[in-house]
MARLOVO-310531 format. One record per atom (N, C-alpha, C): x, y, z; residue number from 1; residue in three letters. Coordinates in steps of 0.001 Angstrom, whole numbers, m for minus. Example, Ala and Ser with C-alpha at 12.3 -4.5 7.8 and 13.67 -1.06 7.14 Angstrom:
2
[[13190; m5690; 7800]; 1; ALA]
[[12300; m4500; 7800]; 1; ALA]
[[13200; m3300; 7800]; 1; ALA]
[[12850; m2250; 7080]; 2; SER]
[[13670; m1060; 7140]; 2; SER]
[[12900; 30; 7870]; 2; SER]
***
This chain:
138
[[m62816; m40244; 20074]; 1; MET]
[[m61701; m40073; 20904]; 1; MET]
[[m60434; m39861; 20125]; 1; MET]
[[m60446; m40293; 18915]; 2; ASP]
[[m59280; m40016; 18049]; 2; ASP]
[[m59178; m38622; 17618]; 2; ASP]
[[m60135; m37906; 17839]; 3; ARG]
[[m60098; m36508; 17400]; 3; ARG]
[[m59149; m35739; 18301]; 3; ARG]
[[m58407; m34834; 17651]; 4; ILE]
[[m57555; m33874; 18439]; 4; ILE]
[[m58181; m32525; 18290]; 4; ILE]
[[m58300; m31830; 19381]; 5; SER]
[[m58934; m30536; 19340]; 5; SER]
[[m58002; m29550; 18707]; 5; SER]
[[m58546; m28446; 18184]; 6; LYS]
[[m57704; m27435; 17553]; 6; LYS]
[[m56640; m26875; 18415]; 6; LYS]
[[m56876; m26745; 19682]; 7; GLY]
[[m55902; m26148; 20595]; 7; GLY]
[[m54660; m27032; 20827]; 7; GLY]
[[m54739; m28283; 20595]; 8; ASN]
[[m53634; m29173; 20866]; 8; ASN]
[[m52776; m29487; 19667]; 8; ASN]
[[m53062; m28958; 18547]; 9; ARG]
[[m52326; m29261; 17348]; 9; ARG]
[[m50913; m28611; 17403]; 9; ARG]
[[m49984; m29267; 16875]; 10; LYS]
[[m48623; m28726; 16795]; 10; LYS]
[[m48410; m28239; 15322]; 10; LYS]
[[m47770; m27087; 15132]; 11; CYS]
[[m47551; m26498; 13851]; 11; CYS]
[[m46104; m26760; 13482]; 11; CYS]
[[m45827; m27636; 12601]; 12; ASN]
[[m44506; m27937; 12097]; 12; ASN]
[[m44356; m27560; 10636]; 12; ASN]
[[m45187; m26639; 10215]; 13; ALA]
[[m45219; m26241; 8785]; 13; ALA]
[[m44036; m25422; 8381]; 13; ALA]
[[m43259; m24747; 9242]; 14; GLY]
[[m42179; m23957; 8808]; 14; GLY]
[[m41891; m22792; 9781]; 14; GLY]
[[m41229; m21805; 9276]; 15; VAL]
[[m40842; m20623; 10028]; 15; VAL]
[[m41894; m19554; 9891]; 15; VAL]
[[m42184; m18957; 10984]; 16; THR]
[[m43176; m17849; 10938]; 16; THR]
[[m42488; m16572; 10438]; 16; THR]
[[m43307; m15605; 10061]; 17; MET]
[[m42827; m14370; 9574]; 17; MET]
[[m42038; m13603; 10668]; 17; MET]
[[m42490; m13689; 11866]; 18; ILE]
[[m41810; m13004; 13013]; 18; ILE]
[[m40442; m13608; 13182]; 18; ILE]
[[m40337; m14909; 13156]; 19; GLU]
[[m39027; m15552; 13328]; 19; GLU]
[[m38084; m15165; 12214]; 19; GLU]
[[m38638; m15092; 11027]; 20; LEU]
[[m37802; m14681; 9876]; 20; LEU]
[[m37287; m13254; 10039]; 20; LEU]
[[m38124; m12352; 10452]; 21; LEU]
[[m37765; m10948; 10663]; 21; LEU]
[[m36717; m10802; 11750]; 21; LEU]
[[m36862; m11540; 12862]; 22; VAL]
[[m35884; m11516; 13946]; 22; VAL]
[[m34524; m12034; 13445]; 22; VAL]
[[m34530; m13139; 12726]; 23; ALA]
[[m33305; m13664; 12189]; 23; ALA]
[[m32617; m12675; 11202]; 23; ALA]
[[m33382; m12111; 10372]; 24; MET]
[[m32802; m11101; 9407]; 24; MET]
[[m32261; m9918; 10141]; 24; MET]
[[m32948; m9443; 11163]; 25; THR]
[[m32481; m8336; 11982]; 25; THR]
[[m31148; m8636; 12666]; 25; THR]
[[m31060; m9842; 13267]; 26; ILE]
[[m29806; m10219; 13895]; 26; ILE]
[[m28696; m10323; 12854]; 26; ILE]
[[m28963; m10919; 11732]; 27; PHE]
[[m27985; m10975; 10638]; 27; PHE]
[[m27518; m9650; 10198]; 27; PHE]
[[m28431; m8702; 10024]; 28; ALA]
[[m28067; m7354; 9620]; 28; ALA]
[[m27207; m6622; 10642]; 28; ALA]
[[m27523; m6804; 11891]; 29; ILE]
[[m26722; m6176; 12980]; 29; ILE]
[[m25273; m6742; 12939]; 29; ILE]
[[m25128; m8030; 12773]; 30; VAL]
[[m23814; m8670; 12711]; 30; VAL]
[[m23079; m8179; 11481]; 30; VAL]
[[m23768; m8120; 10356]; 31; LEU]
[[m23141; m7653; 9102]; 31; LEU]
[[m22692; m6213; 9177]; 31; LEU]
[[m23451; m5368; 9808]; 32; VAL]
[[m23084; m3968; 9965]; 32; VAL]
[[m21832; m3873; 10872]; 32; VAL]
[[m21708; m4795; 11820]; 33; GLY]
[[m20544; m4753; 12688]; 33; GLY]
[[m19311; m5244; 12010]; 33; GLY]
[[m19430; m6217; 11070]; 34; ILE]
[[m18269; m6792; 10370]; 34; ILE]
[[m17861; m5961; 9173]; 34; ILE]
[[m18765; m5250; 8524]; 35; LEU]
[[m18415; m4492; 7338]; 35; LEU]
[[m17287; m3506; 7465]; 35; LEU]
[[m17249; m2635; 8507]; 36; PRO]
[[m16143; m1731; 8650]; 36; PRO]
[[m14770; m2464; 8836]; 36; PRO]
[[m14787; m3566; 9520]; 37; LEU]
[[m13564; m4357; 9670]; 37; LEU]
[[m13113; m4935; 8331]; 37; LEU]
[[m14009; m5377; 7544]; 38; SER]
[[m13677; m5908; 6234]; 38; SER]
[[m13106; m4808; 5317]; 38; SER]
[[m13718; m3644; 5336]; 39; LEU]
[[m13237; m2527; 4498]; 39; LEU]
[[m11843; m2084; 4971]; 39; LEU]
[[m11658; m2045; 6257]; 40; TYR]
[[m10314; m1700; 6850]; 40; TYR]
[[m9239; m2686; 6372]; 40; TYR]
[[m9616; m3984; 6405]; 41; THR]
[[m8702; m5038; 5974]; 41; THR]
[[m8323; m4910; 4551]; 41; THR]
[[m9318; m4662; 3691]; 42; ILE]
[[m9063; m4498; 2248]; 42; ILE]
[[m8145; m3289; 1985]; 42; ILE]
[[m8422; m2175; 2661]; 43; THR]
[[m7621; m944; 2500]; 43; THR]
[[m6209; m1184; 2970]; 43; THR]
[[m6075; m1829; 4140]; 44; SER]
[[m4730; m2091; 4680]; 44; SER]
[[m3928; m3015; 3765]; 44; SER]
[[m4531; m3996; 3224]; 45; ASN]
[[m3844; m4948; 2324]; 45; ASN]
[[m3387; m4177; 1069]; 45; ASN]
[[m4225; m3326; 533]; 46; ARG]
[[m3881; m2538; m662]; 46; ARG]
[[m2647; m1640; m314]; 46; ARG]
[[m2733; m923; 811]; 47; ASP]
[[m1659; m34; 1191]; 47; ASP]
[[m352; m804; 1436]; 47; ASP]
[[m419; m1949; 2089]; 48; ASN]
[[769; m2745; 2328]; 48; ASN]
[[1374; m3247; 1033]; 48; ASN]
[[509; m3635; 53]; 49; ASN]
[[1005; m4115; m1206]; 49; ASN]
[[1727; m3019; m1944]; 49; ASN]
[[1180; m1791; m1885]; 50; ARG]
[[1862; m640; m2557]; 50; ARG]
[[3162; m347; m1870]; 50; ARG]
[[3235; m395; m542]; 51; MET]
[[4475; m163; 195]; 51; MET]
[[5538; m1235; m187]; 51; MET]
[[5090; m2463; m257]; 52; MET]
[[6017; m3564; m596]; 52; MET]
[[6543; m3363; m2035]; 52; MET]
[[5662; m2944; m2937]; 53; THR]
[[6119; m2674; m4318]; 53; THR]
[[7125; m1611; m4360]; 53; THR]
[[6883; m529; m3610]; 54; ALA]
[[7800; 622; m3547]; 54; ALA]
[[9150; 201; m3011]; 54; ALA]
[[9141; m617; m1939]; 55; ARG]
[[10400; m1084; m1375]; 55; ARG]
[[11160; m1997; m2362]; 55; ARG]
[[10408; m2818; m3140]; 56; ASN]
[[11055; m3643; m4120]; 56; ASN]
[[11651; m2819; m5245]; 56; ASN]
[[10954; m1761; m5664]; 57; LEU]
[[11466; m854; m6692]; 57; LEU]
[[12764; m212; m6208]; 57; LEU]
[[12741; 197; m4929]; 58; MET]
[[13940; 864; m4395]; 58; MET]
[[15090; m98; m4323]; 58; MET]
[[14868; m1345; m3908]; 59; SER]
[[15893; m2320; m3858]; 59; SER]
[[16465; m2588; m5234]; 59; SER]
[[15608; m2681; m6219]; 60; ASN]
[[16067; m2877; m7618]; 60; ASN]
[[16864; m1698; m8129]; 60; ASN]
[[16452; m505; m7791]; 61; MET]
[[17184; 688; m8232]; 61; MET]
[[18570; 741; m7611]; 61; MET]
[[18654; 394; m6284]; 62; VAL]
[[19942; 386; m5626]; 62; VAL]
[[20890; m610; m6300]; 62; VAL]
[[20344; m1768; m6603]; 63; GLU]
[[21212; m2796; m7262]; 63; GLU]
[[21647; m2341; m8656]; 63; GLU]
[[20729; m1690; m9410]; 64; GLN]
[[21100; m1170; m10718]; 64; GLN]
[[22225; m139; m10629]; 64; GLN]
[[22085; 807; m9688]; 65; LEU]
[[23077; 1884; m9534]; 65; LEU]
[[24419; 1312; m9069]; 65; LEU]
[[24396; 283; m8285]; 66; LYS]
[[25636; m319; m7782]; 66; LYS]
[[26506; m909; m8890]; 66; LYS]
[[25793; m1521; m9867]; 67; VAL]
[[26567; m2235; m10949]; 67; VAL]
[[27015; m1308; m12094]; 67; VAL]
[[26435; m34; m12120]; 68; LEU]
[[26814; 861; m13157]; 68; LEU]
[[28207; 1474; m12845]; 68; LEU]
[[28980; 1718; m13901]; 69; PRO]
[[30268; 2403; m13666]; 69; PRO]
[[30037; 3852; m13204]; 69; PRO]
[[31026; 4387; m12497]; 70; SER]
[[30822; 5719; m11968]; 70; SER]
[[30636; 6817; m12950]; 70; SER]
[[30979; 6573; m14216]; 71; ASN]
[[30816; 7606; m15244]; 71; ASN]
[[29518; 7382; m16031]; 71; ASN]
[[28641; 6527; m15603]; 72; ALA]
[[27388; 6220; m16291]; 72; ALA]
[[26482; 7423; m16129]; 72; ALA]
[[25554; 7605; m17069]; 73; ALA]
[[24616; 8782; m17022]; 73; ALA]
[[23754; 8788; m15793]; 73; ALA]
[[23282; 7603; m15348]; 74; TRP]
[[22432; 7546; m14177]; 74; TRP]
[[23135; 7810; m12869]; 74; TRP]
[[24472; 7817; m12923]; 75; ARG]
[[25269; 8105; m11714]; 75; ARG]
[[25936; 9462; m11818]; 75; ARG]
[[25446; 10312; m12742]; 76; ALA]
[[25993; 11649; m12899]; 76; ALA]
[[25335; 12631; m11955]; 76; ALA]
[[26071; 13514; m11327]; 77; ASN]
[[25570; 14580; m10453]; 77; ASN]
[[25187; 15772; m11326]; 77; ASN]
[[24174; 16518; m10953]; 78; ASP]
[[23737; 17673; m11712]; 78; ASP]
[[24593; 18878; m11381]; 78; ASP]
[[25577; 18723; m10538]; 79; GLY]
[[26474; 19862; m10119]; 79; GLY]
[[26103; 20432; m8784]; 79; GLY]
[[24922; 20090; m8280]; 80; ASP]
[[24486; 20676; m6941]; 80; ASP]
[[24632; 19582; m5872]; 80; ASP]
[[25646; 19723; m5041]; 81; ASN]
[[25857; 18731; m3966]; 81; ASN]
[[25032; 18975; m2749]; 81; ASN]
[[24230; 20032; m2705]; 82; SER]
[[23441; 20350; m1559]; 82; SER]
[[22003; 19811; m1654]; 82; SER]
[[21669; 19115; m2763]; 83; ASP]
[[20324; 18712; m2978]; 83; ASP]
[[20036; 17274; m2639]; 83; ASP]
[[20830; 16722; m1754]; 84; THR]
[[20657; 15282; m1472]; 84; THR]
[[19309; 14895; m898]; 84; THR]
[[18642; 15824; m192]; 85; THR]
[[17290; 15528; 375]; 85; THR]
[[16212; 16150; m436]; 85; THR]
[[16489; 16566; m1681]; 86; ASP]
[[15454; 17187; m2548]; 86; ASP]
[[14580; 16061; m3170]; 86; ASP]
[[13334; 15964; m2716]; 87; ASN]
[[12414; 14972; m3193]; 87; ASN]
[[11533; 15545; m4328]; 87; ASN]
[[11694; 16783; m4664]; 88; ILE]
[[10824; 17425; m5650]; 88; ILE]
[[11481; 17369; m7064]; 88; ILE]
[[12679; 17848; m7137]; 89; GLY]
[[13366; 17873; m8422]; 89; GLY]
[[14131; 16599; m8676]; 89; GLY]
[[15231; 16421; m7900]; 90; GLY]
[[16056; 15214; m8085]; 90; GLY]
[[16995; 15361; m9270]; 90; GLY]
[[18154; 14733; m9135]; 91; ASP]
[[19153; 14720; m10232]; 91; ASP]
[[18596; 13883; m11367]; 91; ASP]
[[17885; 12818; m11051]; 92; HIS]
[[17361; 11914; m12041]; 92; HIS]
[[15895; 11544; m11648]; 92; HIS]
[[15021; 11394; m12649]; 93; ASN]
[[13644; 11052; m12410]; 93; ASN]
[[13192; 9971; m13333]; 93; ASN]
[[12486; 8922; m12852]; 94; VAL]
[[11943; 7874; m13683]; 94; VAL]
[[10558; 7599; m13154]; 94; VAL]
[[9650; 7294; m14049]; 95; VAL]
[[8293; 6930; m13661]; 95; VAL]
[[8093; 5472; m14058]; 95; VAL]
[[7576; 4720; m13086]; 96; GLN]
[[7280; 3302; m13382]; 96; GLN]
[[5895; 3026; m12784]; 96; GLN]
[[4892; 3006; m13686]; 97; GLY]
[[3493; 2840; m13292]; 97; GLY]
[[3066; 3998; m12436]; 97; GLY]
[[2559; 3696; m11294]; 98; MET]
[[2109; 4772; m10384]; 98; MET]
[[3182; 5308; m9472]; 98; MET]
[[4414; 4809; m9644]; 99; TYR]
[[5522; 5205; m8747]; 99; TYR]
[[6463; 6142; m9486]; 99; TYR]
[[6843; 7209; m8797]; 100; GLY]
[[7872; 8133; m9276]; 100; GLY]
[[9125; 7807; m8495]; 100; GLY]
[[10216; 7637; m9245]; 101; ILE]
[[11503; 7282; m8653]; 101; ILE]
[[12452; 8501; m8892]; 101; ILE]
[[12993; 9054; m7830]; 102; ARG]
[[13947; 10140; m7966]; 102; ARG]
[[15180; 9769; m7121]; 102; ARG]
[[16343; 10231; m7658]; 103; TRP]
[[17541; 10070; m6885]; 103; TRP]
[[18457; 11204; m7105]; 103; TRP]
[[19143; 11561; m6005]; 104; ASN]
[[20097; 12660; m5959]; 104; ASN]
[[21442; 12070; m5682]; 104; ASN]
[[22454; 12671; m6294]; 105; ILE]
[[23831; 12163; m6192]; 105; ILE]
[[24716; 13305; m5688]; 105; ILE]
[[25510; 12981; m4674]; 106; VAL]
[[26500; 13931; m4180]; 106; VAL]
[[27875; 13326; m4390]; 106; VAL]
[[28718; 14063; m5131]; 107; ASN]
[[30095; 13607; m5316]; 107; ASN]
[[30981; 14113; m4174]; 107; ASN]
[[31665; 13173; m3555]; 108; ASN]
[[32567; 13508; m2445]; 108; ASN]
[[34027; 13683; m2965]; 108; ASN]
[[34854; 14429; m2205]; 109; PRO]
[[36210; 14640; m2679]; 109; PRO]
[[37018; 13354; m2839]; 109; PRO]
[[36626; 12302; m2110]; 110; ASP]
[[37360; 11036; m2204]; 110; ASP]
[[36860; 10139; m3354]; 110; ASP]
[[36094; 10740; m4263]; 111; ASN]
[[35517; 10063; m5431]; 111; ASN]
[[34427; 9077; m5067]; 111; ASN]
[[33934; 9078; m3819]; 112; SER]
[[32771; 8233; m3490]; 112; SER]
[[31511; 9062; m3817]; 112; SER]
[[30409; 8416; m3912]; 113; GLN]
[[29143; 9103; m4197]; 113; GLN]
[[28086; 8682; m3123]; 113; GLN]
[[27394; 9717; m2649]; 114; ILE]
[[26251; 9460; m1752]; 114; ILE]
[[25037; 9553; m2652]; 114; ILE]
[[24195; 8510; m2630]; 115; ILE]
[[22981; 8496; m3464]; 115; ILE]
[[21799; 8330; m2540]; 115; ILE]
[[20860; 9285; m2731]; 116; HIS]
[[19631; 9304; m1934]; 116; HIS]
[[18435; 9027; m2910]; 116; HIS]
[[17722; 7899; m2701]; 117; ILE]
[[16633; 7494; m3586]; 117; ILE]
[[15303; 7764; m2906]; 117; ILE]
[[14377; 8307; m3677]; 118; PHE]
[[12980; 8510; m3173]; 118; PHE]
[[11988; 7757; m4099]; 118; PHE]
[[11072; 7007; m3532]; 119; ILE]
[[9974; 6414; m4286]; 119; ILE]
[[8712; 7068; m3813]; 119; ILE]
[[7953; 7691; m4690]; 120; ASN]
[[6725; 8444; m4365]; 120; ASN]
[[5565; 7799; m5101]; 120; ASN]
[[4404; 7785; m4437]; 121; TRP]
[[3136; 7336; m5102]; 121; TRP]
[[1969; 7902; m4346]; 121; TRP]
[[890; 8024; m5057]; 122; GLN]
[[m425; 8481; m4449]; 122; GLN]
[[m1082; 7274; m3849]; 122; GLN]
[[m1494; 7435; m2585]; 123; ASN]
[[m2040; 6274; m1850]; 123; ASN]
[[m3451; 6584; m1375]; 123; ASN]
[[m4371; 6785; m2312]; 124; GLY]
[[m5776; 6924; m1949]; 124; GLY]
[[m5994; 8125; m970]; 124; GLY]
[[m6697; 7801; 109]; 125; THR]
[[m7022; 8831; 1107]; 125; THR]
[[m5831; 9323; 1911]; 125; THR]
[[m4751; 8585; 1909]; 126; ARG]
[[m3586; 8970; 2653]; 126; ARG]
[[m2693; 9984; 1940]; 126; ARG]
[[m3009; 10228; 685]; 127; GLY]
[[m2261; 11217; m78]; 127; GLY]
[[m934; 10623; m594]; 127; GLY]
[[57; 11433; m765]; 128; GLN]
[[1337; 10987; m1322]; 128; GLN]
[[2159; 10305; m247]; 128; GLN]
[[2617; 9148; m599]; 129; GLN]
[[3476; 8343; 308]; 129; GLN]
[[4890; 8354; m285]; 129; GLN]
[[5911; 8271; 584]; 130; THR]
[[7298; 8281; 155]; 130; THR]
[[8087; 7258; 957]; 130; THR]
[[8902; 6552; 260]; 131; VAL]
[[9944; 5653; 867]; 131; VAL]
[[11270; 6168; 337]; 131; VAL]
[[12238; 6235; 1236]; 132; SER]
[[13576; 6731; 813]; 132; SER]
[[14670; 5884; 1400]; 132; SER]
[[15818; 5967; 734]; 133; SER]
[[16974; 5216; 1190]; 133; SER]
[[18231; 6031; 751]; 133; SER]
[[19281; 5891; 1569]; 134; ARG]
[[20521; 6582; 1279]; 134; ARG]
[[21687; 5603; 1431]; 134; ARG]
[[22593; 5642; 461]; 135; PHE]
[[23739; 4706; 519]; 135; PHE]
[[24912; 5418; m135]; 135; PHE]
[[26104; 4846; 125]; 136; THR]
[[27358; 5428; m411]; 136; THR]
[[28022; 4370; m1311]; 136; THR]
[[28454; 4856; m2488]; 137; LEU]
[[29174; 3998; m3443]; 137; LEU]
[[30619; 4486; m3516]; 137; LEU]
[[31500; 3551; m3493]; 138; LEU]
[[32913; 3932; m3539]; 138; LEU]
[[33443; 3797; m4949]; 138; LEU]
***
């Protein structure tokens, strides 16, 4: 009577192969759903860091130009007052890492200067990105 028949035995030995395959399939489906979101997040963070760096470079350049005397070389106009929006040539060009910094200067009759700064960089699949600012120095 102490004998247990084969049909009544409970199997507590572990996970079956079918259970393992079902669990792996569910995990793979979830992973495939999360992967594009993770890649988008990584790309967005990289793009935002580059944009923040460009804005910081621009802010630093504005501050440097403000403290220079009006006859300093970096505040000299190339003689063309119509090129204030020229992002290709620029009166002055500087490269800092992956960023190109250009600025154009327009001399006004009242001895004030309008300075337009462009920060350019290559941003992966988005191509060339630009941040610009314009200010007047008296």
